VEXMIKOL-601891 format. One record per residue (C-alpha): residue number from 0; residue in three letters; z, x, y. Coordinates in nm, 3 decimals, decimal comma, m for minus. Last residue first. Layout:
# VEXMIKOL-601891
+-----+------+---------+---------+---------+
|  nr | rest |       Z |       X |       Y |
+-----+------+---------+---------+---------+
| NUM |  ALA |       Z |       X |       Y |
...
+-----+------+---------+---------+---------+
This chain:
# VEXMIKOL-601891
+-----+------+---------+---------+---------+
|  nr | rest |       Z |       X |       Y |
+-----+------+---------+---------+---------+
| 235 |  ALA |  m0,715 |   2,460 |   3,780 |
| 234 |  ILE |  m0,791 |   2,093 |   3,847 |
| 233 |  ARG |  m1,029 |   2,084 |   3,550 |
| 232 |  ASP |  m0,773 |   2,249 |   3,323 |
| 231 |  ARG |  m0,501 |   2,009 |   3,438 |
| 230 |  ASP |  m0,727 |   1,713 |   3,361 |
| 229 |  GLU |  m0,797 |   1,855 |   3,014 |
| 228 |  TYR |  m0,424 |   1,897 |   2,949 |
| 227 |  VAL |  m0,358 |   1,535 |   3,052 |
| 226 |  ALA |  m0,644 |   1,412 |   2,832 |
| 225 |  LEU |  m0,493 |   1,602 |   2,537 |
| 224 |  GLN |  m0,160 |   1,427 |   2,597 |
| 223 |  GLU |  m0,334 |   1,089 |   2,598 |
| 222 |  ARG |  m0,517 |   1,171 |   2,276 |
| 221 |  ASP |  m0,195 |   1,284 |   2,107 |
| 220 |  ALA |  m0,017 |   0,965 |   2,219 |
| 219 |  GLN |  m0,300 |   0,758 |   2,074 |
| 218 |  ALA |  m0,276 |   0,943 |   1,743 |
| 217 |  ASP |   0,099 |   0,875 |   1,727 |
| 216 |  ALA |   0,042 |   0,509 |   1,813 |
| 215 |  LEU |  m0,220 |   0,482 |   1,540 |
| 214 |  VAL |   0,012 |   0,642 |   1,283 |
| 213 |  LEU |   0,303 |   0,418 |   1,386 |
| 212 |  ALA |   0,080 |   0,109 |   1,374 |
| 211 |  LEU |  m0,035 |   0,202 |   1,022 |
| 210 |  ALA |   0,327 |   0,245 |   0,914 |
| 209 |  ALA |   0,417 |  m0,094 |   1,066 |
| 208 |  GLN |   0,134 |  m0,258 |   0,872 |
| 207 |  SER |   0,251 |  m0,109 |   0,543 |
| 206 |  ALA |   0,616 |  m0,193 |   0,618 |
| 205 |  PHE |   0,525 |  m0,554 |   0,698 |
| 204 |  GLN |   0,339 |  m0,587 |   0,368 |
| 203 |  THR |   0,643 |  m0,457 |   0,181 |
| 202 |  ALA |   0,868 |  m0,698 |   0,373 |
| 201 |  LEU |   0,643 |  m0,993 |   0,284 |
| 200 |  LEU |   0,635 |  m0,906 |  m0,086 |
| 199 |  ARG |   1,008 |  m0,837 |  m0,115 |
| 198 |  ASP |   1,108 |  m1,157 |   0,064 |
| 197 |  LEU |   0,864 |  m1,351 |  m0,158 |
| 196 |  ASP |   1,019 |  m1,203 |  m0,472 |
| 195 |  THR |   1,357 |  m1,313 |  m0,341 |
| 194 |  TYR |   1,617 |  m1,086 |  m0,182 |
| 193 |  PRO |   1,972 |  m1,134 |  m0,302 |
| 192 |  ARG |   2,217 |  m1,362 |  m0,118 |
| 191 |  GLU |   2,509 |  m1,193 |   0,056 |
| 190 |  GLY |   2,807 |  m1,078 |  m0,150 |
| 189 |  ARG |   2,791 |  m0,721 |  m0,029 |
| 188 |  ARG |   2,622 |  m0,700 |   0,310 |
| 187 |  ARG |   2,244 |  m0,682 |   0,327 |
| 186 |  PRO |   2,037 |  m0,364 |   0,322 |
| 185 |  LEU |   1,689 |  m0,325 |   0,473 |
| 184 |  ALA |   1,560 |   0,031 |   0,429 |
| 183 |  LEU |   1,231 |   0,146 |   0,584 |
| 182 |  THR |   1,121 |   0,478 |   0,440 |
| 181 |  GLY |   0,939 |   0,773 |   0,596 |
| 180 |  ILE |   0,611 |   0,875 |   0,751 |
| 179 |  LEU |   0,434 |   0,923 |   0,418 |
| 178 |  ARG |   0,066 |   1,001 |   0,482 |
| 177 |  GLY |  m0,177 |   0,888 |   0,213 |
| 176 |  GLY |  m0,372 |   0,679 |   0,460 |
| 175 |  SER |  m0,059 |   0,495 |   0,570 |
| 174 |  GLN |   0,294 |   0,505 |   0,434 |
| 173 |  LEU |   0,622 |   0,366 |   0,557 |
| 172 |  PRO |   0,761 |   0,322 |   0,207 |
| 171 |  LEU |   1,006 |   0,036 |   0,151 |
| 170 |  MET |   1,371 |   0,045 |   0,050 |
| 169 |  MET |   1,497 |  m0,309 |  m0,005 |
| 168 |  SER |   1,868 |  m0,379 |  m0,041 |
| 167 |  PRO |   2,114 |  m0,625 |  m0,194 |
| 166 |  GLY |   2,478 |  m0,519 |  m0,149 |
| 165 |  PHE |   2,601 |  m0,291 |   0,127 |
| 164 |  ARG |   2,912 |  m0,128 |   0,267 |
| 163 |  SER |   2,978 |   0,085 |  m0,042 |
| 162 |  ARG |   2,640 |   0,258 |   0,006 |
| 161 |  VAL |   2,755 |   0,438 |   0,321 |
| 160 |  GLY |   2,864 |   0,754 |   0,138 |
| 159 |  THR |   2,519 |   0,811 |  m0,009 |
| 158 |  THR |   2,447 |   0,823 |  m0,384 |
| 157 |  MET |   2,243 |   0,515 |  m0,469 |
| 156 |  ARG |   2,059 |   0,543 |  m0,802 |
| 155 |  PRO |   2,379 |   0,449 |  m0,987 |
| 154 |  ASP |   2,367 |   0,094 |  m0,840 |
| 153 |  THR |   2,727 |  m0,014 |  m0,774 |
| 152 |  ALA |   2,756 |  m0,025 |  m0,394 |
| 151 |  SER |   2,385 |  m0,083 |  m0,338 |
| 150 |  ASP |   2,392 |  m0,410 |  m0,530 |
| 149 |  ASP |   2,064 |  m0,578 |  m0,631 |
| 148 |  ILE |   1,837 |  m0,288 |  m0,540 |
| 147 |  PHE |   1,463 |  m0,290 |  m0,481 |
| 146 |  VAL |   1,280 |   0,041 |  m0,441 |
| 145 |  PRO |   0,929 |   0,059 |  m0,299 |
| 144 |  GLU |   0,721 |   0,359 |  m0,411 |
| 143 |  GLY |   0,587 |   0,620 |  m0,168 |
| 142 |  GLY |   0,641 |   0,913 |  m0,403 |
| 141 |  LEU |   0,909 |   1,044 |  m0,168 |
| 140 |  LEU |   1,094 |   0,714 |  m0,214 |
| 139 |  GLN |   1,054 |   0,701 |  m0,593 |
| 138 |  VAL |   1,163 |   1,062 |  m0,641 |
| 137 |  LEU |   1,454 |   1,005 |  m0,402 |
| 136 |  VAL |   1,616 |   0,718 |  m0,589 |
| 135 |  PRO |   1,768 |   0,942 |  m0,858 |
| 134 |  SER |   1,909 |   1,186 |  m0,599 |
| 133 |  GLY |   1,785 |   1,538 |  m0,675 |
| 132 |  PRO |   1,751 |   1,639 |  m0,312 |
| 131 |  GLU |   2,029 |   1,480 |  m0,106 |
| 130 |  ILE |   2,003 |   1,141 |   0,057 |
| 129 |  VAL |   2,135 |   1,220 |   0,403 |
| 128 |  THR |   2,340 |   1,013 |   0,648 |
| 127 |  GLY |   2,258 |   1,123 |   1,003 |
| 126 |  VAL |   2,260 |   0,770 |   1,143 |
| 125 |  ILE |   2,494 |   0,546 |   0,942 |
| 124 |  GLY |   2,843 |   0,608 |   1,081 |
| 123 |  ALA |   2,719 |   0,599 |   1,439 |
| 122 |  PRO |   2,536 |   0,271 |   1,386 |
| 121 |  ASP |   2,820 |   0,069 |   1,546 |
| 120 |  ASP |   2,776 |  m0,288 |   1,425 |
| 119 |  PRO |   2,498 |  m0,533 |   1,514 |
| 118 |  THR |   2,264 |  m0,295 |   1,331 |
| 117 |  SER |   1,941 |  m0,110 |   1,400 |
| 116 |  ALA |   1,952 |   0,237 |   1,249 |
| 115 |  THR |   1,730 |   0,538 |   1,317 |
| 114 |  VAL |   1,717 |   0,891 |   1,171 |
| 113 |  ILE |   1,861 |   0,827 |   0,825 |
| 112 |  GLU |   1,782 |   1,145 |   0,636 |
| 111 |  MET |   1,572 |   1,209 |   0,325 |
| 110 |  GLY |   1,591 |   1,506 |   0,091 |
| 109 |  GLY |   1,352 |   1,796 |   0,033 |
| 108 |  ALA |   1,533 |   2,064 |   0,232 |
| 107 |  ALA |   1,301 |   2,023 |   0,532 |
| 106 |  THR |   1,408 |   1,659 |   0,552 |
| 105 |  PRO |   1,198 |   1,351 |   0,480 |
| 104 |  GLN |   1,250 |   1,051 |   0,709 |
| 103 |  LEU |   1,475 |   0,747 |   0,676 |
| 102 |  ILE |   1,450 |   0,438 |   0,896 |
| 101 |  VAL |   1,723 |   0,173 |   0,875 |
| 100 |  GLY |   1,735 |  m0,196 |   0,961 |
|  99 |  ALA |   2,087 |  m0,323 |   0,911 |
|  98 |  SER |   2,272 |  m0,640 |   0,812 |
|  97 |  ALA |   1,948 |  m0,787 |   0,681 |
|  96 |  GLY |   1,808 |  m1,131 |   0,763 |
|  95 |  ALA |   1,468 |  m0,995 |   0,665 |
|  94 |  LEU |   1,296 |  m1,087 |   0,993 |
|  93 |  VAL |   1,585 |  m0,963 |   1,208 |
|  92 |  ARG |   1,619 |  m0,632 |   1,026 |
|  91 |  ALA |   1,241 |  m0,578 |   1,024 |
|  90 |  GLN |   1,216 |  m0,623 |   1,401 |
|  89 |  GLU |   1,504 |  m0,384 |   1,460 |
|  88 |  ALA |   1,381 |  m0,109 |   1,231 |
|  87 |  VAL |   1,021 |  m0,118 |   1,357 |
|  86 |  THR |   1,123 |  m0,113 |   1,724 |
|  85 |  MET |   1,378 |   0,159 |   1,651 |
|  84 |  LEU |   1,105 |   0,377 |   1,500 |
|  83 |  ALA |   0,885 |   0,332 |   1,807 |
|  82 |  ASP |   1,172 |   0,401 |   2,047 |
|  81 |  ALA |   1,240 |   0,733 |   1,874 |
|  80 |  ALA |   0,873 |   0,834 |   1,876 |
|  79 |  ASP |   0,812 |   0,751 |   2,242 |
|  78 |  SER |   0,675 |   0,409 |   2,321 |
|  77 |  GLY |   0,352 |   0,293 |   2,483 |
|  76 |  THR |   0,139 |  m0,016 |   2,453 |
|  75 |  LEU |   0,032 |   0,068 |   2,099 |
|  74 |  LEU |   0,384 |   0,056 |   1,959 |
|  73 |  ALA |   0,475 |  m0,276 |   2,120 |
|  72 |  THR |   0,151 |  m0,445 |   2,013 |
|  71 |  THR |   0,187 |  m0,325 |   1,654 |
|  70 |  VAL |   0,550 |  m0,436 |   1,641 |
|  69 |  ALA |   0,465 |  m0,780 |   1,780 |
|  68 |  ALA |   0,185 |  m0,818 |   1,524 |
|  67 |  ALA |   0,424 |  m0,728 |   1,242 |
|  66 |  GLY |   0,674 |  m0,985 |   1,368 |
|  65 |  ALA |   0,408 |  m1,256 |   1,396 |
|  64 |  ILE |   0,301 |  m1,189 |   1,037 |
|  63 |  TRP |   0,664 |  m1,190 |   0,920 |
|  62 |  ARG |   0,739 |  m1,517 |   1,100 |
|  61 |  GLU |   0,421 |  m1,684 |   0,973 |
|  60 |  ARG |   0,502 |  m1,590 |   0,613 |
|  59 |  GLN |   0,848 |  m1,745 |   0,647 |
|  58 |  ARG |   0,701 |  m2,062 |   0,794 |
|  57 |  ALA |   0,455 |  m2,090 |   0,505 |
|  56 |  THR |   0,734 |  m2,039 |   0,250 |
|  55 |  GLY |   0,952 |  m2,301 |   0,419 |
|  54 |  TYR |   0,665 |  m2,550 |   0,423 |
|  53 |  LEU |   0,593 |  m2,487 |   0,055 |
|  52 |  ARG |   0,963 |  m2,528 |  m0,028 |
|  51 |  ALA |   0,983 |  m2,853 |   0,170 |
|  50 |  ASN |   0,678 |  m2,986 |  m0,013 |
|  49 |  GLY |   0,837 |  m2,905 |  m0,349 |
|  48 |  ILE |   1,163 |  m3,073 |  m0,247 |
|  47 |  ALA |   0,977 |  m3,388 |  m0,142 |
|  46 |  ILE |   0,770 |  m3,396 |  m0,463 |
|  45 |  GLY |   1,082 |  m3,352 |  m0,678 |
|  44 |  ALA |   1,264 |  m3,628 |  m0,487 |
|  43 |  GLN |   0,971 |  m3,861 |  m0,547 |
|  42 |  ALA |   0,982 |  m3,782 |  m0,919 |
|  41 |  ALA |   1,359 |  m3,844 |  m0,928 |
|  40 |  LEU |   1,315 |  m4,179 |  m0,750 |
|  39 |  VAL |   1,047 |  m4,281 |  m1,000 |
|  38 |  ARG |   1,273 |  m4,176 |  m1,287 |
|  37 |  LEU |   1,559 |  m4,383 |  m1,143 |
|  36 |  LEU |   1,332 |  m4,689 |  m1,121 |
|  35 |  GLY |   1,228 |  m4,650 |  m1,486 |
|  34 |  LEU |   1,592 |  m4,614 |  m1,591 |
|  33 |  ASP |   1,688 |  m4,930 |  m1,406 |
|  32 |  ASN |   1,398 |  m5,113 |  m1,571 |
|  31 |  ASP |   1,522 |  m4,993 |  m1,910 |
|  30 |  THR |   1,851 |  m5,166 |  m1,832 |
|  29 |  PHE |   2,191 |  m5,043 |  m1,716 |
|  28 |  PRO |   2,497 |  m5,223 |  m1,853 |
|  27 |  GLY |   2,663 |  m5,540 |  m1,717 |
|  26 |  PRO |   2,794 |  m5,642 |  m1,379 |
|  25 |  ARG |   2,830 |  m5,391 |  m1,234 |
|  24 |  LYS |   2,670 |  m5,051 |  m1,277 |
|  23 |  GLY |   2,921 |  m4,768 |  m1,317 |
|  22 |  ALA |   2,699 |  m4,460 |  m1,325 |
|  21 |  VAL |   2,402 |  m4,298 |  m1,162 |
|  20 |  HIS |   2,290 |  m3,939 |  m1,207 |
|  19 |  LEU |   1,988 |  m3,763 |  m1,059 |
|  18 |  HIS |   1,924 |  m3,423 |  m1,210 |
|  17 |  GLY |   1,842 |  m3,072 |  m1,097 |
|  16 |  PHE |   1,553 |  m2,839 |  m1,007 |
|  15 |  VAL |   1,386 |  m2,852 |  m1,348 |
|  14 |  GLU |   1,081 |  m2,631 |  m1,295 |
|  13 |  THR |   0,731 |  m2,768 |  m1,372 |
|  12 |  HIS |   0,637 |  m2,759 |  m1,000 |
|  11 |  VAL |   0,964 |  m2,925 |  m0,894 |
|  10 |  VAL |   1,117 |  m3,153 |  m1,158 |
|   9 |  ILE |   1,418 |  m3,374 |  m1,081 |
|   8 |  ALA |   1,547 |  m3,486 |  m1,421 |
|   7 |  ALA |   1,674 |  m3,841 |  m1,474 |
|   6 |  GLN |   2,022 |  m3,955 |  m1,581 |
|   5 |  LEU |   2,180 |  m4,295 |  m1,642 |
|   4 |  PHE |   2,539 |  m4,401 |  m1,728 |
|   3 |  SER |   2,711 |  m4,739 |  m1,794 |
|   2 |  GLY |   2,528 |  m4,829 |  m2,115 |
|   1 |  GLU |   2,316 |  m4,536 |  m2,219 |
|   0 |  ALA |   1,968 |  m4,555 |  m2,076 |
+-----+------+---------+---------+---------+
């Protein structure tokens, strides 16, 4: 205690979250009892903040799990390929709080092309954008590695013309059983908050489950088409 000013740290899981300050006690200076009371209040505040963080983390996990389940259900109950990719892009965009949900697929020339984009804005300027062979980020994407970017507009690995629109971004492999279907990209606008480690983990898990659902849906569609051919053969 220092006369007319007191301070106590608010600690959340060993991390100093902030401080409680009180000043201007009247009449007279602060006492050791005042300091003890302030420390108790700071400890209670730290516990409350920690509990709120745990609750927020649990809720975030629940949303991503529910979103992945919704995607799986939608894909396995019948969608064509374009609709399936849009379902994944749109659900991921909403869950991540991204400005766009984008699916890229490998091109015959060895690059990657944006084939689907879910965005509140006009996607016309995004779909068809190509990451050319030799791009620094391409080796990671084609290798099935996730790529996390703090600022798309200034990161030297980003070479497309649309990069100037975006800031933080996640580029996640859609990969299942060694098969690379493509990449799910989730960019935010410049100046928006960066993705946290938890955001990255949950989005990566979502992409893995979505890729498996896409593979299963593709196999199901093949089986249904084969059944149609077999029926036609029997009728003939």
